[in-house]
N, C-alpha and C positions, 0 to 999 in steps of 0.2 A: 627709200629709195626705190626707182625703178627696178624691178624682176627683171633677168636673162628671160630673152625672148627666144630664145636658137631652142635648137633640137637637144634635148639634154639625157644625151645617155650613161648610166652609170653601172655600177658594178650591184648597186644592194637599193635596184628602184623600188623594188614590193615592198623596203623593211622597213616599219615603221615607229615610232616612239616606245622604247623598253618601258613594256607593265611597271615597273617599278618607279620612272619618272611618273607617269601616267596615275597610278595610281597615290603618290606622293604628294603630287600639282592637286588634285583630287580633297586630300586629306587636307592639305592647307587650307585649300579653301572653299571648305565646311567646318574647318579647324575640328577632326574626329581626334580619339585617340588612334596613333600611326603605331598599329601592329603591325603593317605592310611592309613598309624597309626594313632589312635585317641591320638596324643598328642600337645599341644597348640607349637610354636615355640615363644611365646613370656615371656620374664620371671619373675619370681615368686614373691610376694610381697617381698621387700627388708625386711621391719619388721619382718615376719614370720623366715627370711635365719636368720635375728640376733638374734632373741631373740633364734633360734638353736643355736646358735654362743656362746649365754650366758651362755646356760644352758650347752653347751658342755664346757665351762670352769670354770665353777661353780663343776663341779665331778659329772654329769648324767653320765657318759661313762658307767655303770656296766647293770644288768639285768634289765628289769623292771619288778615287777609284773607279773604273768602269766595271770589275767585277763585283765590287761593294767597300767597304770598311773592311779592314783584315780581321780586327780583332770579334765583329758581328759575325764574321764568318769563319773565326775559330772558334765562339759559341755556338753555333750552328753543328759544328761537327761536335762537339761537343757532347751536346745536347741527341743528336742521332742516337752519336754510338750510346749514350746512356740508357736513350729511351728502346731503341732497337736493334743495337747490338751490330750497324752498320759502320764501316768506315770510309768516309767522304775526303777526299783531301780537299781541304778550305779553298787553295788557290787555282786547282783544276777541274774542281769539279763544285763546286757552288757558287753561283750569282748572287744577289739582291737583284729585287726590280722593283717599280712602280706599283706596286700591288700586285694581286694573285691575277687579276685580269690581264696587267699590261704579258707579266708572264706565258699565259694561256695562246695569249695571241701570239708571241714573240717566238713559242714554238711552231705555231702554228705556220707563223711567216718563216722560219727557216726551213720548215720541210717537207711542208706541200707546193706543189708543183701542178699544171695543168693535168687535170684528169685522175689524177690518185684517189684514191675513198678512203674517206675517214669514216669510221661508223661510231655512233653516240649513242646514247641512254636516254630514253623519253621517259618522261617529264626532264629535260634537260636545261641547265644555267643556260642562259640567254643570248651565252658571245659566244656558244663554241656555233655553229652551224655559221652565222656572218660568219665570221672568222677563217672557217675552210672556205666557205663562200669566193670572200675576196681576193684570197690567194691560188682562184683557178680549180679549187677541188671538188669533187663529190660529196655532200653529205649520204650516209645512210643510216636508216634510223630504228634501232633494236627499240620496241618498246618493252618498257618493264611490265612485269605481273601483276594486277591487282589481287589480293587487296595490300598486299607485303609491299609491292615495288620490289620482286624479285628478276635476276636474271635469267629469262629462258636462256639455256645454252645451246639446245639444242638449234634452234631459232640464230640465235647467235654463228655460230659453224657453220650453217648455209648459206650464210650474207658476206662469208670471206671470201674472194676472189684473189687474181693476181694482180687485180689493180690495189686494193687494199692496203694504205701506207699506215695509217694510224688509227688506234682506239683509245676513245678518252671515257676512262671512269671516271668516279666521282664518290668518295666513301670519305665519313659520312654523308649524305645525298643532300642537297638540295634540289625542291623544296622538299624532298617528302620526310626527309628527320632520319631513313633507312642504313643500313651499312652495310660492306660485303664482308663476308666470315673468312678465314682460312680457306676453307675449304673451295669458294668462290675465286679467290686468289689462285688455290693452285687449279684452277678449273682455266682460267688465263693462263695462269704458266703454261700449262700444256696444250695451251689449242694454238702457241704462240711461238709455241720449241719449232726450229728449224727453219724456223722464218723468217723476214727481214722487215716484220711488223713494227712497230715502234708505238709504245705507249706513253700515254699524257694521263699521268694519275693525279688528281686536283683533292687533295687533301687538307684544303684551309681551314678545314672544322676538326683536324686532328684531338686535338685537347678537348673535343668536348663530345663526351660519348658519352654512355650511361649504364646502369643496371649491372654491373661488373663485366661489362662487357669489354673487350680490347682493341683496338685500333690499329688494322690488319693492313698496315703500310705497305706501298709495292715494294720499296726497299728491302724489304724483311725475304725478300722470296727471291732468290738469288738470278734465276731464270726471268724475272720480272728486270729486276733490279738492274741486270746488263742492257735492258731495251728502254727502259722508264725514263721518262722528266717526272721526277716528283714537284709538287706545285704546295708550298705553304704561304700562311697571312699571320703577319703581323699583327694587322688590323682586327681580325678576329679574335685571334690570340690576346688581345691585351686591351679589348674596349674601345678602340680608337680606329675606326674606319677613316675615317678621313685624314688620315692621313698617308694611307695608300702606299706602304711597304708590305714588302712579299721577299719568297725567295726561291732557288730551282735546286733542287738538285738533283746530277746526272752524271754518269760514269766519264769520265774523258773526252771520248771520242765523239760524244753526242753533244756535251756541251760544248765542246771547240765550234760547233754549227752554230749551236743557241747565240753564243758571245756575236758571232759575224752578224746578225740579226740584231742583238739587244744590244752595240754600239751604236747602232744608225735610227734606232725607235726613241729611246731616251736618255743613252749615253751613259749617265750618271743617276743617284738616286738624293735625297735629301740628307747631308752629310750628318748634321749635329744628331739627328734622332736617328743614324745609325749607329752612332758613338754611344748614345743611354740607350737603346736597347740591347749593346755586347754588358752594358755593365749588369741590363735588368737582368738578362738573362744567367748571369752568373750565381742568381738563388733560386734553386729549382725550388721551390715553394709558388715564385712567381707563375710556375704554368702548370705542377702537378696536382693542384687542388683545385683546377678549372671545372674539374668534372662534378666536381659535391659542390659547384657553387652554383653551376649551371641545373643541376640535375632535381635539388633542392626547388629553384623557380620553376623548375617541368613540371616538375608535383605538385607544387602549390596551383599553379594555371590548371592542370588535369584534375586534380580535386576540385577547385570551384567551374570549370566547366561538368561538373559529374551532374552537376542539378540542371544544366540545359536540353535541348532537343537535339541537339548536336551531337554525331556520334564521335569520337576520339580514334582517330588514326593512331598508333602507337609511334614515338618518335623515340629513337634510342639514339641519336647523334643530333648535332647541330644545336643552333637556338630556335626553332619553327614546330609550333606543333598543326599537323592539318586535320584538320576539322573537315567532317563529312555531314551536308543537311540537306540530304535527300526526304529525311521527317518532317520538313519545314517548309520547300520548295521546288519548283518544277524551273525553277526558272535558270537560265543559263546563267556558269558561275560570271560572268561577266557582269551579268544584269542585275545579278544577288546583290555580287562584291560590291555594285556601286550603289546600290541600294540601300544597304548597311551602312553605307558614308553620310548620304544624302540625308536618311530618314533615321536613322539612330547615332549618328556621329562615332561609328569607328572601322579603319581601316583596313583592311586582309591586301592579299596577293590570290586574286584565282590563279588555277594549276594551269585549268589550259592554257592558256599563252606558252606553259614551256613542252608544248606537242605542234611538231610543225602543220600540223591537220584540224588543230581545235579541240582536238579529244576532251572529250564532254566526262566524267564522274563525280559532278556535283558535290568537290570539294575545294575548300579553301586553305591558303597559309596563314598562321599566323606567328608571329615573332613574339618571342617572352621573355627578352632579352631586356627585362624592363623593371624598374622600380617595382619594388609590391603596391604600392598605392594605383600605381597603372596599370597593373595588372586587375587591381579588386574594379576599378573602374571599368574596364574593360566585360571583366565577367559578370557585372552586375546587368551591364547593359544585353550580354549575348543571352544571358539566364531568361530574357523575359522574352525573346525574338521568339 
């Protein structure tokens, strides 16, 4: 087909293809072991799949309510109360979404107007900044401090102006595997007190946190909960990233604005999967033991990597492990990651694309949400480099 010959002016003219798609395509092309994209290579619960099939056969195949199936919203409210001790109304303060990225984009769509400022922390998940710019907002970048990816609170306080509309936090943090502490959340609470600043708290890895540490959700801190959209993901929790089912928690006033936008983005989300997830959430064991399951995988991968020349950057959450290759090569992260695929048959994600300025730290992200056999093959390769 002949391409458009006119002058094409678009909102994201300078944005290229996502690094996840780029590395995933390279991994497929070279048949590499794929530790780049964050998806498990082990099966989803048979019980959960059976429940989906059950509801399909029962005829639950038409539109769900715009806000989500009531039974699922009720189960989310119960889980949040049980874990965090906070009450959210299933009717007015919980909404089901087509994955976390849709939820994030819809929050930004509902809030950000021309010249509003939104602060994100880098390295940052790659959808934040484009979504802000698409809606006319101005992105301000706060760089997390190395080596531990911690927040510089003095820097953050200086970045806030009368135009600051939104601050996006992500804990546990993708790509680094770091987490925010209770003290961090209290600092954020104090910083935004008596302001109109809203918070988007991306907590899709809430159940994947290790070493006896606790997930400090924004909803646990009253001063934050009152101004926060908290984002969750069933895809991450139940090893089913391809289903694209997430949710948003927010106080009624904020949720009302979210729903105004949500109804025109996707309106409704996959019906039989919602019913099945509601059933699956009734058994707390289906999510309360996840941290032990993934901590074993993290520990196994880290133990294998002790014999390598890579330096291990501590991961306290998510299913990602960052490795520093400073002792191995002076190549850029993209060049080194590409060579790993082409010459060694193993795919990772460079950290530099998570920075707007391509900041280089000689670090790559590896996904350890894989079968033992996959981790064994990957570690064997990496230890020879």
